[in-house]
N, C-alpha and C positions, 0 to 999 in steps of 0.2 A: 647800486642797488643789487640785491641778491635774490635770486629765485631758488628756493629750496624745496625739494621733493618731500611730500608728507606721506608717511606710510601709516596705514591702519585707521584712517579717518574716512568714513563713508561719504562725507559731504565735500571734502577738499582734497585735491591731489598735489597742490603746491601752495607755498606761502611766500610772501615777499617782505623784504625789510630794506631799509636804507643803511648802508655801512659807513658812509662818510661823505664829505664834501672835499673836493680837490680845488686848489686855487692855481690859476695860471692860464696860459694860452690854451686854446683848443688843440687837442692832439691831432696829428695828421690822420686823416681818414675818419675823423669823428663827426663829420657832417651828417652822417646817417645815424640816427638814434633808434634804438640803443646799440652800442658797440659791445659785443661779448668780449670780456677780458680773460676770464678764467672759467673753464668748464670742466665739470667732473660728473660722476654718476649720480650724485645726490644734490648738487648745487651748481648754479652758473651765476657769475658776477658780471654785471653790465655797467658801462659808463654812459651816462647821458651828458652831452656837452651843450654848451651855449647858454646856460642860465647865468644871469647877472644879478648879483646882490646889490640892492639899492638901499641907501640910507635916507630917511626922511626926518626933518627936524622935529615934527610932532611926535615921533616915536623915540626921541632921545632918552627919555626917562626909562622906557622899557629896555633899551639897549644897556643903559647904566645898571639896572637891576640884574640883567642877565650876566653882565661882566663881574658882578660882585658875589655871585654864588660860587660854591665850591668847584663845580664842574660846569663852566659856561657851555651853552648849547647853540647849535645851529639847527634850524628847523626846515625840513623839506616837505613841501605840500605836494601831494600827488593826486591825480585823477585817473580813473580807469579809461583806457582806450577801448575801441570797439571790441577787440579780442579779449578784453579783461586785464591786459597788462597795465600795471600802474605806470603812469608817465609823470615824472617830476615837472611841475609847472612853475614853482616858486621856491626860492631859498631866502630865508630871513633870519635875523638874530633877535627879533622882537618877540618877547614873551606874549605881548598883547595880540599881535597879528597872528601868531601861531594859534593862540587860544580862540580867536575869532573865526579862523578858518575851520578849526576842529568843531566848534559849536555850530558852524554852518553845514556840517556833514562831510567835510573833506577829511581825507586821511593825512595825518601829519606825523612825520617821523622826526625824532630828536636824535641828533648825532653830535659828537664832540666838536666844539668850535676850533677850527684850525688856527694855529698861531698867527698866520698872516691876516686872517679875518679878525682875530682878537685885536691885533694892533690897529687895523683900519677902524673897527668899531670904537676902540678906545680914543683914537684921534678925533673921530666924529663927536663922541660924547664930550670930550674936553672942549671942543669948539662950539657945541650947540646946546648942551644941557645946563640949565640954570635951575637949581633946586628951588622949590617954592619956599618962601620964608615961613617959619613956624608962626602960627597965630594962636593966641590964647583963646580958648573957648569960653563963652559965657556959661556959667553953671546954671542949671535949672534950679528953681526954688522948690525943693522937695518938701519943705515944711508947710507949704500952702499959702505963703505970702501973708495976706491980711488976717488970716484966721489965727495967727499967733502960735502956730505949731500944734494945733489940736489934733 
């Protein structure tokens, strides 16, 4: 996450954004969230550790659709702490889950899907996603049925 100073705005002095998701073991000293990584006069970047991405079979279709777009995304759901700092609470690769959180008033950031998570999502989709068979729709009788097309 990055906190950036905002100049010239009477209502806000800083803004936040998610920069990405890292994959791997928790870094040493990262038990205390957030951990400042890079700090400068206009911005500070932080690492939040300990979030786990979970896959659910009923979301497999959403994962599939995410993997088939030009730039697959990873979605970070955040909630404000008491001091106003946004705290990441969830990471998902489900379009549907991200949209549901956003519609529920949560802040959701979209970041590029790391290659390691792409491979994990792809393996999950291959194991769990079964596309619905296409069904022919019954057409409506727009002529009016018994009226003979009047």
